[in-house]
N, C-alpha and C positions, 0 to 999 in steps of 0.2 A: 760263242760269237754271234752277233746281233746284226741284223740287216735291217734296212729301213725302207719303207714305201715309198713311190715317186711322190706322193702328196707331201708326204713329211719332208723330204729332201727341199720340195719346191718351198715350203713353207720357211725351213732352215735358210736356203740359201736368198731368201727374199726377207729374212729378218723378220719373220711374223712369231708372236708369242703361240705358246701352245705346249702341253704337258710332253706331247711328243716330242717337239724340237728339243726340250730340255733335255728329256732322256736319249736324245740322238747326240746332243753335245755332250753327255758325258760318256757316253760309248767311244764318242772319236777321242776324247782325253783320255780314257782307260785302255785305247786302242784293241777295243772289242768289235769294232765295225768292221763288217765284210759287205761286200756291194754284190747284187743279183744282177746275172748280165742283163735281165728285161729292164731291169731299173736303169742301169747305165746306158742303155739305148734308147729309151725314153728321156732322158734328162739330156743327154748329148743330141737329140733331135730338135731340142728347142733352139732355135735362132739367135735369141738373146743371151743364151748362156755365156758368160765373162770367160776368156781362155784361163783366168787364174781358177776359177771355180772347174771349169772343165779336168783341169791339171790336177785338182785336188781328190775330183770323183775319181779318175782313171788311176790314181795312185793305192787307192784302197786296194786290200786284196780282194781278188774275185772270187766268188762261189762257181765251181764247176758242177756242170751237168753230170750225173751219173747214166750208165747204161739203161736204157729204157725208160729214160726221162718223157721223150715227147710221148710216148703210150700212155703212161700213169698221168701225166697232165691232161691227155684230152678224157681219159675215162672220169679223171674228178670233174673236170667240168662238166661233163655228161651228168654224173651225180648231183651236182649242186643244181643244174639245171631243170633234172627231172623231180625235183623238190619244189619246183616254180619260183626258185631264187634266182636274182640277177647272179650271172657269171661272165665277167668279163676275161676275154683271152689273156690279156697280160695279167690279170690278178691271178686266174689260175697257173700261169706259168711261175709266176712270184711262190704262189703258197706251193708248187711241187719242189720247187728248189730249195727253198725253206725246209719243207718236211723231210726230203730227203738227205738234207745234210745235219738236220736238227738242229737248226737256226731259229731263233727266236724272232720274230717281226714286229717291228715298232710301225702303226700305222692309223691314220687316222680316218680313214675310208672305212666307212661302217659295211662294206660290202665284204670284206673280210670276214666277218662273222659267220656266214655261210660256208666259207673254205674250213673254217677251225672247226664248226660242228662236222664237217665232212670227212675230213682229213686229219684232225689233232695239229693244226698248225698253232704253234704257241706264239699268242698274240699279247704282245707287251703293254699294250695300251687299252685299259678297259673302258668301252664306248657307255 
């Protein structure tokens, strides 16, 4: 299974080009896409999202968090911050969900490199 970060979904939904967008399209066609709950929340929070886009997003299989998720995500974020790297809360939550379930992540946000280094996140787009 493969998930995509919010920035990739926004680009995809906006019709923007990019290697990450192409990879997401292939993942959707191959029925390998899974939605991370935090990403779904971020996407549905956009007031301008169309009803058809929202319907498509909620139709994807949802990755469920596992026991201890919140603690692991907090400790992961602390590990990244302790190295002087940027660690947004949403990125830590996305990363922990993907790491727990061994889900690859498509992302155009370079901040995920720090999480890949700290937790072994499988990033599917080289920066």
